[in-house]
N, C-alpha and C positions, 0 to 999 in steps of 0.2 A: 846435322843437316847437310853438310857439305862433303862431297866425295873428292878425295885426292887433294893435292896441294895447289893445283892450277886449273880451276874450273871457272866458268862464267859467274856462277852464283857466289863462289868464294871471293872473286875479285870485286864484285859489287858489294858484298857484305863488308869487306875490308875498307872500301871507299866510304860506305855509309857510316861505319864506325869512326873513321877519321872526321867525317862531317859532324858527327855527334860531338866529338871532342872540341870542335871549333865553334860550337854554339854556346850562347850564354845559358845560364840556368833558367832564366825566364822564357827564352825561346824554346828550350826543351820541354818546359812545363806546358806551354801553349800547344806545342805539337802533340804531346802525349794526350792532352785533353781533347784535341781535335780528332785523334784516332778513336778514342773511346766514344766520343759523341756520334761517330758514324757507324757504330754497330747497331744493326736492326734487331727487332724483337725475335726474329727467327734465327739469330746467331751470325748471319752473314753481315757484310759491310756494304754500304750503299754507294751508288754512283752519283754522278752530278745531278741526276733527276730524283735522287732520294730513294732509288729502288735497289734492293739487295742484288749484288752482282759478284760473280766468282772472280772476275778479273780485278775488280777493285778490292775484293777481300784478300787477294794475294798481296797487294801492296800494303794493305792494312796490317797483315800478319808480319810482313817484312819489317815494317816500321815498328811494330810491337816488339819484335826480337831485338832490334837495334836500340830502341829507346826504353826497353823493359816496361812496357805498358800493361798494366793489369786489365783483364777482360774476362767475359763469361766464356771460358774455354769449352765447357761442356756444351754450351749452345752452339759454338763454332763447330764442334765435332758432329753434333746432330745435323747441322746445316750441310756439312760436307757429305755425311752419310746419305743424304737425300738426293745426291747428284749421281746420275748414271753415267759412268765413263764412256759407255758405248754410244752416247748421243753427242759427244763433244768433238769439236774440231781441234786442230793442233794447238792453237793459242790457248783455248780453255782447258785442254787436257794438261798442258804444261802448267797452267795456273793451279789445277787441282793437285797435281803432284807436288808442286811447291807449297801449296797450302797445307797438305798433309805433313810434309817434312817440317815446315815452320811451326805448325801446331805441336808436333812432337818435341821440337826444340824448346818451345815455350814451356811445355809441360816439365821438361828437365830443369828449367830455371825456376819454375813455381810448382813443385810436385804436389799434386793433390788428386790427380785422376790419371787413369790409363789412357793411352792413345795409340791406336794402330797407325803406323806411319803409311805404308804403302800396301793396300790390299792386293791380293793376287790378281783380281779382275782388272785392277787399274794397270798393273804392269803388263798384262797380256794385251790390253787395249793399246798401250804405248808401243809395244813391239809390233803390233799389226799396223798401227798408223805410220810408223817410221818406214814401213815397206809399201804403204798404200800409194796408188796412182789416182785416187779419187780427188780431182782438183777442188771439189767443194770443201774439202777438209783443210785447205791451206790458204793463207793470205793471197789475194789477187788470183786465186784459183790456180796457183802455180807452185808445185812442190819443189821446184829447182831454183826459185829466185833466191837472191842473197838473204832476204829476211826470212823466208821459209826455212832455208838451210840453217840459218843461225838458231832459229827456234828448235829445229830438229836436233841440232848439236846440243843445245841446252837440255832438252829432254833426255837425250842419250846419256849425257854426263850425269844427270841426277839419278838415273837408274842403273848406271854402269852397263849400258847396252852398247855394243860396238857400233860405231858410226863410220860410214864411208860417204864422203861428200861427192857432189857432182861438179863438173867444170862450170865456172862462172864467166867464161869467155864471152858468151852470148849477151851478157848483161854489162860488160865493160864498155865504158864510153871512151871517146878519143883522148880525153884528158887523164885517163887512168882511173877515174872514179866509176861508180856503179849506179845502175838503175835497177828497179825491180821489174822492169819490162824488157823483154828481149829486143835486141837490135834498136835500142832507144838511145839517143844522144843527150837526153836530159837527165843528168845524174841527180840523186837525192841523198840527203844526209842519212836517212834511214837505211837505204841500200848500201851506201858506202861504209857506214859504221858496222853493219852486219858483215860485209865482206872483209873489213879489217880484222874483226874478231875471228872470222873463219881463217884468215891468213895467219893469225897468231898461233892457232892450233894446227897449222899445216894443211888446211883444206882449201886454200886459195893462194894463187901467186899474185904479186903486186908488181906493177911497173915502177921504174925508178922515180917517176914523177908523181905517183899516187899520193904519198904522204905529204910532200910540200904543197901540192895542189889542194889537198883537203884542208890543211892548216890555213891556206890563203883565203878560204871561204869565211873565216872569222870576220864578223862585222865590227864596226867602230865601237859598239857598246860591249864588245867582248863576247857576244853570243853568236849563235849560228841560226840560219834559216832552214826550214824544211827542204827547200830547193832554191836555186838561184832566183827564180821568179816569184818567190813568196813575198808577200807585202811587208812582213816584219819577222824579226827573230822570235824564237820561242824557247821555253825552258826544256821541253822534252828533247828537241833537236840538239840543243846545246849540251845537255848532260850526256846524251848518247855519243855525241861527237867527242867530247872530252874523255869519256870512258874508253871508246875504241882507240883513240890516239894514245891513251895511257898504256894500253897493251903493247904498244910499240915504243914505249919510253919517249913519247912526244907530248909536248904541252903547248897549246896555242899561246902566242906571245902577249896578247893584250889582256889587261885585267878584266875580270867578269864580275867582280864583287858587287858593283853598283846595280848591274842588271839583276843579279840574284836577289839583292835586297828589295828591289822594286817588285819582285814577284811574291814576297812574303806578306801575307795579309794579317789584319788585326785579329782574325779568328784563330790564327795559329797554324794555318796551312799555306801551301804555295799554290799560286795560280800559274797560268802559262806565261804571264808577263805583265808588264805595266798596264796595258789596256784591258786586261782581264781581271775582273774583281771577284770571280768565283773560284775559290780554292777547292781542290779535291785530293783524294788519297794518292792517286797516281802522280800528280804533279808534286805533291809533298815528298814522296819518295825520291823523285828526280831532283828536287831542290836540295835535299840532304845529300844525295849522291854528288851533285855538283859542288857542294860545300867541301866535300872530301877530296875533290879532284882539282880545285882551282888553285 
């Protein structure tokens, strides 16, 4: 699945595997059952509303690879075959590429069927999208934002396509952190985490105060908020912040174990946090990721 020795997907996979090693056998069984129970009859995996979704299917397959979860792989392949790459935006095209590669990886673990990893049409669509100026294909309708460039780099790494980033100076805030909006002074965890990842791969410069200022955003429960003004911390922001900081050999100082435990539900998945009782596949992947980074 993973290209090269230092890609975003390889780093996440390594952290997820460390998270798996830190879980009890009961927790692993519950998580595996949780993933299996979210496969729909059409082969895809469902979102929080119970509808098959490519984005959530990617997280399900990622968890399946890490946890060695059996599933109806022929049904997954059929589901993916029914998706037209030409109709996808950046987020979902990356998800389709990852789903294809994860399914191929699962097939190598449990050989019983063939699986085409990356069809030519999918690669051609990726090459075109990486050069596209159509804002509708990118988050916030901006191909140059930190998050969009992070996703573009991820896609390029997965397909071994050359990537050339754009300057993030217009998204840099006075404190050295980043926003996904140009000339905005309200930084976000998403944008800053994306910029830190881009910096790790040489596509963004950081000011001297960027890393310490980002670490300082850790809250008393050990977690991170989506932005300074957010009402509470959440698992997605926390896991992405920990991952981005780990790329720079940084680790927030406060323990986050209790926060992580509070997000684990009785049904075997993770929710966004203590006040959210609904677990889903995305947060479950981020929960296991955080377990491997804390």
